[in-house]
C-alpha positions as CSV (number, residue, x, y, z in Angstrom):
1,M,48.8,-46.5,76.3
2,K,49.5,-49.4,73.9
3,E,51.5,-49.3,70.7
4,N,52.0,-51.5,67.7
5,K,53.4,-50.9,64.3
6,D,50.3,-49.6,62.5
7,L,48.2,-48.3,65.4
8,F,48.6,-46.3,68.5
9,T,45.9,-47.1,71.1
10,T,45.0,-45.6,74.4
11,Y,42.1,-45.7,76.9
12,N,42.8,-42.1,77.9
13,L,39.9,-39.9,76.7
14,N,41.7,-36.6,77.4
15,F,44.9,-37.6,75.6
16,S,42.8,-38.9,72.7
17,A,41.2,-35.4,72.4
18,V,44.7,-33.9,72.5
19,L,45.8,-36.2,69.6
20,I,42.7,-35.2,67.5
21,A,43.2,-31.5,68.2
22,S,46.8,-32.0,67.1
23,G,45.8,-33.4,63.8
24,I,46.2,-37.2,64.4
25,K,43.5,-39.2,62.6
26,L,41.2,-41.3,64.7
27,Q,41.0,-44.8,63.2
28,G,38.2,-46.1,65.4
29,V,36.9,-46.8,68.9
30,N,36.7,-50.3,70.4
31,N,33.9,-50.3,73.0
32,G,34.2,-54.0,73.7
33,L,36.0,-53.9,77.1
34,G,33.3,-53.3,79.6
35,S,33.0,-49.6,80.5
36,K,36.3,-48.8,78.9
37,S,36.8,-47.7,75.3
38,L,40.0,-48.1,73.4
39,F,40.8,-45.3,71.0
40,C,42.8,-46.2,67.9
41,F,45.0,-43.8,65.9
42,E,47.4,-44.0,63.0
43,N,50.8,-44.6,64.6
44,S,53.4,-41.9,63.8
45,L,56.5,-40.3,65.2
46,K,54.3,-37.2,65.8
47,I,52.4,-39.0,68.5
48,Q,55.6,-39.6,70.5
49,D,56.4,-36.0,70.3
50,I,52.9,-35.0,71.4
51,N,53.0,-37.5,74.2
52,D,56.4,-36.2,75.5
53,K,55.2,-32.6,75.4
54,Y,51.8,-33.5,77.0
55,W,53.4,-35.2,80.0
56,R,56.0,-32.4,80.4
57,K,53.2,-29.9,80.3
58,E,54.8,-28.1,77.3
59,L,52.1,-28.8,74.7
60,K,50.3,-25.8,73.3
61,I,46.8,-26.4,71.9
62,E,44.0,-23.9,71.0
63,P,41.4,-24.4,73.7
64,Q,38.3,-24.3,71.5
65,L,39.8,-27.0,69.2
66,L,40.6,-29.2,72.3
67,F,37.0,-28.8,73.6
68,D,35.6,-29.6,70.2
69,S,37.8,-32.7,70.0
70,L,36.6,-33.8,73.4
71,K,33.0,-33.3,72.5
72,F,33.5,-35.2,69.2
73,L,34.9,-38.2,71.2
74,K,32.1,-38.1,73.7
75,N,29.6,-38.1,70.9
76,R,31.3,-41.1,69.4
77,L,31.2,-43.0,72.7
78,Y,27.6,-42.3,73.5
79,S,26.3,-42.9,69.9
80,G,28.0,-46.3,69.8
81,L,29.8,-45.5,66.5
82,E,32.9,-47.6,66.0
83,N,34.0,-46.5,62.5
84,N,35.7,-43.2,61.9
85,D,33.2,-40.7,60.5
86,G,35.8,-37.9,60.2
87,F,36.8,-35.0,62.3
């Protein structure tokens, strides 16, 4: 996972779905790196908290919301959309 001041980026599809299910706004998807896609989010302190809980296996997310978020991301990847069309 990469970070800068304004954006938090990751190649991790599952963690990206967790972020969306947790209310973090997806800024875009960069499909320009071969078969990998880079997911870009608004950077915030909330992301660090989610990240810590995720890796400690303490994060609680409603399962249907997580699956919907994963489906949303897969649709974005396969449709080739790079701009955020809302979720």
